[in-house]
N, C-alpha and C positions, 0 to 999 in steps of 0.2 A: 263844949261839943267838939268832937274830933273833926278834923278836916279830911276831905277826900284827896287821896294821893293818886292823881291821874297817871303817874308814871308806872304804877303797878297794875297788872291785870286783875280784873274782878270777875269772878264766875257769875253766871246768871243767877244761880242759887243764892249767892251772897248778896247780890243786888236786890233780889226780891225780898230777902229777909230784912235788909236795911229799909226798903220801902214800906214793908209791913209795919216795922217798928215806928217809923216816922208817921205813917198814917194813923196808927193807934194813938200816938201822942197828940196829933192834931185833933182827932175826933174827941178825945177826952177833954182837951182844952176847950174846944168849941162847945161841947155839951155843958161844961161848967159855966162858960160865959153866957150861954143861952139861959141856963137855969138860975144863975145867981148874980149876974152883972147888969144892973139897970143903968149904970153910968155911961156905958159905951155901946149902946144898942146899934147905932148907925155903923160904927166900926165893925162890930161883930157881924152885922148883916152883910156888909161888903165882903168880909172875909169868908162867910158861908157861901156867898154867891161865887166868889173866886174859886174856892175849893171845889164846889159843884161843877163849875165850868171846866176846870182842869180835868176832873175825873170823866166828865162827859166827852170831852174832846179825845181823850186817850181811849175811852171805851170803844169808840168807833174804829180806831186804828187797830186795837187789840182784837176786836171781832173779825176784822179782815185777816189778821194773822192766823187766827183760829181756823178760819175757812181755808186758807192756804195749806195749813198743816194737816187739816182733816183730808183734803184732797190728796195730799202726798201720802198720808197714812193709809187711807181706804183704797184709793184708786192707783196708787203708785205713780202719780204724776210727778214730773220733774219741777224744779224751781222755776218760777216765772211763766208757767203755762196756765 
């Protein structure tokens, strides 16, 4: 797996593509473990709860950002108002 080089700028588009790829890999692996791996049920359950929690926490913040952007787009509001 390649390492992230924090000395190089990354565009939002590149970051979203990387997240999408990573999330797809996690979901495929999680589905496989749920469907076929009876040996590590507790570990898979903890992982599923962790992934769900991460996504839920970020969903609230992203929805706030969407609201801010919509206000700026529709009403021409400035940042921070």
